[in-house]
N, C-alpha and C positions, 0 to 999 in steps of 0.2 A: 604287490610285489610293488608296481609300475605306480598306481596311486600313492601310496608311500611314499616314493621316491617324488615325486612330480610335489609334493604334500610341501616334503619340506624344502625343495629347493625353492616354491612361491614364500615358503612360511617363514627360510631361512637369506635369502639373500639381501635385506635390505641392512639386517646389522651387516653381514658377511662383509657386505661391499665396502662397508669403514674399518674392516683389517685388514692384516697387512695378508698378500696375497699368494705368497710363497708357501707350499702346502698347506694350505687351507683345506680343512677338510669336505667343504662344500664344493669345492672346485672339483675334488676328488670323485664324490656325487656325482655330479657333474658330467665327469671325462670316463668314468670306470661304470657306477653302479648303473647309471641311466643307459648308457651303453649294453653294457650286459641285462641289462631289461627287459630293454627292444628287443635289441638280440636272441636272447628265450622265445621270443613272442614269432621272431619273422621265421628262424628258424628253419623249421619243417618245410614250410613253403617258399623261401626264399634267402636259401641258404648263403648266397652268395651279395647279397647286398653288404654293402658298406657302410658302417655306422658311426656317427662320431659323433661328440661332444662338446661345447667348451664353457665356460667360465670370463674368456680373456689367454692374453698371450704375454707373461710377464707383469699384466696387472688387469684387475677385474672389467670386465668387457661391458658397455653397458646395459645390455642384455646377455644372459647366455642363451647359447641356441642349440639344436639336436638339427643334423641333416641325416638323413638317408638316402642313400643313393644304389640306382641299380647300375651295377656297373657296365651293363649294354649299352646304356645310354650316355653316362658318365662315371667316372672315378675321382672326380673332384670339384668341389662343390661350385668354383671359379667356370664353372661352363652349364651345370641346368641342376637347378635348386627348388625344393620345395620347404621352406622356411617359416617354422611357428615358433619365434622368439615371446617370450615369458615375459609380456609389460608389469613392473609393478612402479603402479604412481602414487604406492604408499598409501592412498585408498580402498583400492583394488588388489587382488592378486589373481589375477587370470591371463589368458591368452585372450587378447582381444586384436589378433593381426594374423593373417595369413597371408606370405610373400610367395610369388611364384616370380622367375626371370630367368633370362638366359644372359647371363654375365657374358659369354666372349660376344655374342653380337652387340651389348651395349658398349664395350672394350672397342670394339672395330671403328662400329659404325656413329657414336655418338660422341660427339669432344666437347 
């Protein structure tokens, strides 16, 4: 199930972002179906983890994203995150970047 969802996102993304964002089925897949698939995988061992995905807020994001948070460490992606952005350069459809960051440190100490 997860494989099919990820394949759909990567395949449909280039065309979807050229269409209206509001109520778009792919945005729903990213926000709901992807989250539910990850939750079902993690449910037994990590039932309290917070999982969220986004295709954008009001408009399409440059890249869709998924965040999995351990609530003992952070309840918001603005604190600590592991990010797996799915980059689409229209030649390839794959995740080719892994980001880790501590946003609160950046916000406080970097001007």
